[in-house]
C-alpha positions in Angstrom: 127.8 109.3 92.1 128.0 105.9 93.8 124.5 106.3 95.1 123.1 107.1 91.7 124.9 104.1 90.1 123.5 101.7 92.7 120.0 103.0 92.1 120.4 102.6 88.3 121.7 99.1 88.6 118.9 98.1 91.0 116.1 99.5 88.9 117.5 98.0 85.7 117.6 94.6 87.2 114.2 95.0 88.8 112.6 96.4 85.7 114.0 93.5 83.7 112.4 91.0 86.2 109.1 92.8 86.1 109.1 92.7 82.3 109.3 88.9 82.3 107.0 88.1 85.2 104.7 91.1 85.8 106.1 91.7 89.2 109.5 91.9 90.9 110.6 95.5 90.5 110.4 96.5 94.2 111.3 93.0 95.4 114.6 93.2 93.5 115.4 96.9 93.4 114.5 97.9 97.0 116.7 95.3 98.8 119.7 96.1 96.5 119.3 99.8 97.1 118.6 99.3 100.8 121.9 97.7 101.4 123.6 101.0 100.4 121.2 103.8 101.0 118.8 102.4 103.6 115.3 100.9 103.5 113.4 104.2 104.0 115.1 106.0 101.2 114.9 103.0 98.9 111.1 102.7 99.5 110.5 106.4 98.7 112.7 106.5 95.6 110.9 103.5 94.1 107.3 105.0 94.2 107.4 107.0 91.0 109.2 104.3 88.9 106.7 101.7 90.2 103.7 103.8 89.2 105.0 104.3 85.6 106.0 100.7 85.1 102.6 99.4 86.3 100.9 101.8 83.9 102.9 100.4 81.1 101.9 96.8 82.0 98.2 97.7 82.6 98.1 99.1 79.1 99.4 95.9 77.7 96.9 93.7 79.5 93.8 95.9 79.9 91.6 93.5 77.9 91.7 91.0 80.7 89.7 93.0 83.3 86.7 90.8 83.0 88.8 87.7 84.0 90.1 89.2 87.3 88.6 88.2 90.6 87.8 90.3 93.8 90.1 93.0 92.4 87.9 96.0 93.4 87.5 94.9 97.1 91.2 94.3 97.4 92.0 97.7 96.0 89.6 99.5 98.4 90.9 97.8 101.6 94.5 98.0 100.4 94.3 101.8 100.3 93.8 101.8 104.1 96.6 99.3 104.5 99.0 101.6 102.7 98.2 104.5 105.1 98.9 102.3 108.1 102.1 100.9 106.5 103.5 104.4 105.8 103.0 105.3 109.5 104.9 102.1 110.4 107.7 103.2 108.1 108.1 106.5 110.0 108.1 105.0 113.5 110.0 101.7 113.2 113.8 101.4 113.4 115.5 101.0 110.0 117.4 97.8 111.2 114.1 96.3 112.2 112.6 97.2 108.8 115.7 95.6 107.2 115.0 92.3 109.1 111.3 92.4 108.1 112.3 93.0 104.5 114.8 90.1 104.6 112.1 87.8 106.1 109.6 88.9 103.4 112.2 88.0 100.7 112.9 84.6 102.2 109.2 83.9 102.5 108.7 84.9 98.9 111.4 82.5 97.8 110.0 79.7 100.0 106.5 80.1 98.8 107.5 80.1 95.1 109.6 77.0 95.6 107.3 75.0 97.8 103.7 76.2 97.1 101.3 73.4 96.3 99.7 73.4 92.8 96.1 74.0 94.0 93.4 76.4 93.0 91.8 78.5 95.7 88.1 77.8 95.9 85.8 80.7 95.1 84.3 80.6 98.6 87.8 80.8 100.3 88.9 83.5 97.8 85.9 85.6 98.7 86.7 85.3 102.5 90.4 86.0 102.2 90.4 88.7 99.5 89.7 91.6 101.9 92.3 90.7 104.7 94.9 89.9 102.1 94.2 93.2 100.3 94.6 95.1 103.6 97.8 93.2 104.6 99.3 93.7 101.2 98.6 97.4 101.4 100.3 97.6 104.8 103.3 95.7 103.4 103.5 98.2 100.5 103.4 101.2 102.8 106.0 99.9 105.2 108.4 98.1 103.0 107.7 99.4 99.5 106.6 96.0 98.1 103.6 93.8 98.4 104.3 91.2 95.7 105.7 88.6 98.2 102.2 88.4 99.5 100.1 89.2 96.4 102.0 87.1 93.9 101.5 83.6 95.5 98.0 84.5 96.6 96.7 85.7 93.2 98.6 82.8 91.6 96.4 80.4 93.6 93.3 81.8 91.8 94.6 80.1 88.6 93.5 83.0 86.4 94.8 83.3 82.9 98.2 84.9 82.7 97.0 88.3 81.5 94.4 88.5 84.2 97.0 87.6 86.8 99.5 90.2 85.6 96.7 92.8 85.3 95.5 92.1 88.9 99.0 92.5 90.3 99.8 95.7 88.4 96.4 97.4 89.2 97.0 96.8 92.9 100.6 97.9 92.7 99.5 101.1 90.8 96.8 102.0 93.3 99.1 101.4 96.2 101.8 103.5 94.6 99.4 106.4 93.9 98.1 106.4 97.5 101.6 106.0 98.9 102.9 109.0 97.2 100.9 111.7 99.1 101.1 109.6 102.3 104.9 109.8 102.0 104.7 113.6 101.4 102.5 114.2 104.4 104.9 112.1 106.5 107.8 114.3 105.4 109.6 111.5 103.6 109.2 112.6 100.0 112.1 115.1 99.7 113.0 116.9 96.5 116.2 114.8 96.1 114.4 111.5 96.5 111.7 112.6 94.0 114.3 113.6 91.4 116.1 110.3 91.8 112.8 108.5 91.3 112.1 110.4 88.2 115.6 109.7 86.8 115.0 106.0 87.4 111.9 105.9 85.1 113.9 105.9 81.9 116.2 102.9 82.6 113.2 101.0 84.0 111.2 101.7 80.9 114.0 100.3 78.7 114.8 97.3 80.9 111.0 96.5 81.2 110.8 96.3 77.4 113.9 94.1 77.3 112.4 91.8 79.9 109.2 91.4 78.0 111.2 90.4 74.9 113.4 87.9 76.8 110.4 86.4 78.6 109.2 84.9 75.4 112.6 83.2 74.8 113.5 81.5 78.1 111.7 79.3 80.6 110.2 80.9 83.7 111.9 78.3 85.8 115.4 79.1 84.6 114.9 82.8 85.2 113.3 82.3 88.6 116.3 80.5 89.8 118.6 83.4 88.9 116.2 85.9 90.6 115.9 83.8 93.8 119.7 83.6 94.0 120.0 87.4 93.8 117.3 87.8 96.4 118.8 85.3 98.7 122.2 87.1 98.7 120.4 90.4 99.3 118.4 89.0 102.2 121.7 87.7 103.8 123.2 91.2 103.4 120.3 92.9 105.0 120.5 90.5 108.0 124.2 91.1 108.3 123.7 94.9 108.3 121.1 94.6 111.1 123.2 92.3 113.4 126.7 93.5 112.8 
């Protein structure tokens, strides 16, 4: 019962964040869940909810496809990265994964607080899209979240908001679809974890809608500060679990 409650709280918070910003569901939900049920189980449970929430946001922003940049190439190479990352998930000690996850969160916070306001040139974007796509796929497969890398990178493209959100959610959706059978082949997608993931879809759907509504009423800066505080505490808890 406690495990189910933790999952529900985590996905409601994560769905709410995603509704406002277009990303943040795994970044928020997985660390919270991982402190109680482990990184591996948290990653697997979040696959189905991530797929459904990304479909919901893609539907809302589909008209911005023509404004995206290098999306197809990033999707293709990211698929191979997901496969590699899933193998890493099955072979690396969970404490190590916890430390990696904490480092990713801290890096995400730092980038969002300190990133310079520049636009990535088209030439540099063309050169970096493929390696970033592969690395983000690997990160998705191994930790269940790629937004700490994708969010600041795609933000530097300075695309319109809808194109930015669409790019993120398309990549997240493809990674999630590829990750699902990869987890099954690796023996990680148990019936219990699949059921928990399906159960989480409903509260995520509702909290996602609430986040979209709230996003139009508050500043992104105010909300980001609250999110970063939660992530910072979670990263500290993951580090404590690994060392103590």
